[in-house]
C-alpha positions as CSV (number, residue, x, y, z in Angstrom):
1,M,-19.0,43.4,-41.2
2,E,-18.6,42.4,-37.6
3,P,-20.7,39.5,-36.3
4,D,-23.3,40.5,-33.7
5,R,-23.4,39.5,-30.1
6,S,-25.9,36.7,-30.7
7,N,-23.8,35.0,-33.4
8,L,-20.7,35.2,-31.3
9,L,-22.3,33.6,-28.4
10,R,-23.9,30.9,-30.5
11,E,-20.5,30.1,-32.0
12,Q,-18.9,29.8,-28.6
13,L,-21.9,27.7,-27.3
14,L,-21.5,25.3,-30.3
15,A,-17.8,24.9,-29.6
16,M,-18.5,24.3,-25.9
17,L,-21.1,21.5,-26.3
18,P,-18.7,18.6,-25.9
19,G,-17.2,20.1,-22.7
20,L,-20.6,21.0,-21.3
21,R,-21.9,17.5,-22.0
22,G,-18.8,15.9,-20.3
23,Y,-19.2,18.2,-17.2
24,A,-22.9,17.5,-17.1
25,R,-22.3,13.7,-17.3
26,A,-19.8,14.0,-14.4
27,L,-22.3,15.9,-12.3
28,T,-25.4,13.9,-13.0
29,R,-23.8,10.5,-13.6
30,D,-26.7,9.8,-16.1
31,T,-26.5,10.3,-19.9
32,H,-30.1,11.4,-20.4
33,A,-30.1,13.7,-17.4
34,A,-26.8,15.2,-18.7
35,D,-28.3,15.9,-22.1
36,D,-31.3,17.5,-20.5
37,L,-29.0,19.7,-18.4
38,V,-27.0,20.8,-21.4
39,Q,-30.1,21.7,-23.3
40,Q,-31.4,23.6,-20.3
41,T,-28.1,25.4,-20.0
42,V,-28.0,26.4,-23.7
43,M,-31.6,27.7,-23.5
44,R,-30.8,29.7,-20.3
45,A,-27.6,31.1,-21.9
46,L,-29.4,32.2,-25.0
47,A,-32.2,33.7,-23.0
48,A,-29.7,35.7,-20.9
49,E,-27.3,36.5,-23.7
50,T,-27.5,40.3,-22.9
51,Q,-25.8,39.4,-19.6
52,W,-22.8,38.1,-21.4
53,Q,-20.1,40.6,-22.0
54,Q,-19.0,40.6,-25.6
55,G,-15.3,40.1,-26.1
56,T,-15.0,37.9,-23.1
57,N,-14.7,34.1,-23.0
58,A,-18.2,32.8,-22.5
59,R,-17.0,29.4,-21.2
60,P,-16.9,30.2,-17.5
61,W,-20.2,32.1,-17.7
62,V,-21.9,29.1,-19.5
63,F,-20.4,26.5,-17.1
64,T,-21.7,28.6,-14.2
65,I,-25.2,28.5,-15.7
66,L,-24.9,24.7,-16.1
67,R,-23.7,24.3,-12.5
68,N,-26.5,26.5,-11.1
69,A,-29.1,24.6,-13.2
70,W,-27.7,21.3,-11.8
71,L,-27.8,22.6,-8.2
72,G,-31.4,23.7,-8.7
73,G,-32.3,20.3,-10.0
74,L,-30.6,18.7,-7.0
75,R,-32.9,20.6,-4.7
76,L,-36.0,19.5,-6.6
77,A,-35.2,15.9,-7.6
78,R,-32.5,14.4,-5.4
79,Q,-34.4,11.2,-4.7
80,S,-35.3,10.4,-8.3
81,R,-31.7,10.9,-9.6
82,R,-30.4,8.6,-6.8
83,A,-32.8,5.9,-7.8
84,A,-31.8,6.2,-11.5
85,A,-28.1,6.0,-10.6
86,E,-28.7,2.9,-8.5
87,A,-30.7,1.3,-11.3
88,A,-28.0,2.0,-13.8
89,Q,-25.4,0.6,-11.5
90,A,-27.4,-2.6,-10.9
91,G,-27.8,-3.1,-14.6
92,H,-24.0,-3.5,-15.4
93,D,-22.9,-6.7,-16.9
94,H,-21.1,-8.6,-14.1
95,A,-19.2,-10.7,-16.6
96,A,-17.3,-7.6,-17.8
97,E,-16.0,-7.1,-14.3
98,E,-13.3,-9.7,-15.0
99,Q,-11.7,-7.4,-17.6
100,S,-9.2,-5.5,-15.7
101,G,-9.4,-2.2,-17.6
102,Q,-13.2,-2.0,-17.3
103,A,-13.0,-3.1,-13.7
104,A,-10.5,-0.4,-12.9
105,M,-12.6,2.2,-14.6
106,R,-15.7,1.1,-12.6
107,E,-13.6,1.2,-9.4
108,L,-12.5,4.7,-10.2
109,A,-16.1,5.8,-11.0
110,R,-17.3,4.3,-7.7
111,A,-14.5,6.1,-5.9
112,M,-15.5,9.3,-7.6
113,D,-19.1,8.8,-6.7
114,D,-18.0,8.5,-3.0
115,L,-16.3,11.9,-3.1
116,P,-18.3,14.8,-1.7
117,A,-20.0,16.7,-4.5
118,A,-17.8,19.8,-4.1
119,Q,-14.6,17.8,-4.4
120,R,-15.8,15.7,-7.3
121,E,-16.9,18.9,-9.1
122,A,-13.6,20.7,-8.6
123,L,-11.7,17.6,-9.8
124,I,-13.9,17.3,-12.9
125,L,-13.7,21.0,-13.8
126,V,-9.9,21.2,-13.5
127,G,-8.8,17.7,-14.3
128,A,-11.3,16.5,-16.9
129,Q,-12.5,19.8,-18.4
130,G,-9.1,21.5,-18.4
131,L,-10.3,24.7,-16.8
132,S,-7.9,26.8,-14.8
133,I,-8.1,27.0,-11.1
134,E,-9.4,30.5,-11.4
135,E,-12.1,29.6,-13.9
136,A,-13.3,26.7,-11.7
137,A,-13.3,29.0,-8.7
138,A,-15.4,31.5,-10.6
139,I,-17.9,28.8,-11.7
140,C,-18.2,27.4,-8.2
141,G,-18.3,30.9,-6.6
142,V,-15.4,30.2,-4.2
143,A,-11.8,31.3,-3.9
144,A,-9.1,29.7,-6.0
145,G,-7.5,28.4,-2.8
146,T,-10.7,26.5,-2.0
147,I,-10.6,24.8,-5.4
148,K,-7.0,23.8,-4.8
149,A,-7.9,22.4,-1.4
150,R,-10.9,20.5,-2.8
151,I,-8.8,19.0,-5.6
152,S,-6.0,18.0,-3.2
153,R,-8.5,16.4,-0.8
154,A,-10.2,14.6,-3.7
155,R,-7.0,13.2,-5.1
156,H,-5.9,12.1,-1.7
157,A,-9.2,10.3,-1.1
158,L,-9.1,8.6,-4.5
159,R,-5.5,7.4,-3.9
160,T,-6.4,6.1,-0.5
161,K,-9.6,4.3,-1.7
162,L,-7.9,2.9,-4.9
163,D,-4.8,1.7,-3.0
164,R,-7.0,-0.2,-0.5
165,G,-8.9,-1.9,-3.4
């Protein structure tokens, strides 16, 4: 007996949860907001499961749902997320700054935060999530060349900023 569309999608969603959470955390830079975003994404994917084409990889489709939900949230709550990110940054333990590994990671996180959202997103999708250029392009709704250019500019900006530090 062949599993139905709903079960196949649910199995793929379950396998995607760690990647969705990582992508959401990279976009929102806030653990709680990321969890909310992943939950919203799963709910939207399940509600729209008839739009998913059975037999295809659901990952790009679900990541697109997550990205669109994030962009919609940006339009509605830009100021509150910024305040939450600033509060979280201010709460870091300054004594841990002396540990070079942690300090380097914070420096990288700050440099990533300074990147334009489109560059940061492309770098996270391809570099951290392991998506192909084509999958990232489909998720972002741009050409593959645009993703390559964004990644190249992001890497250059990170190298420049981290070499200066």
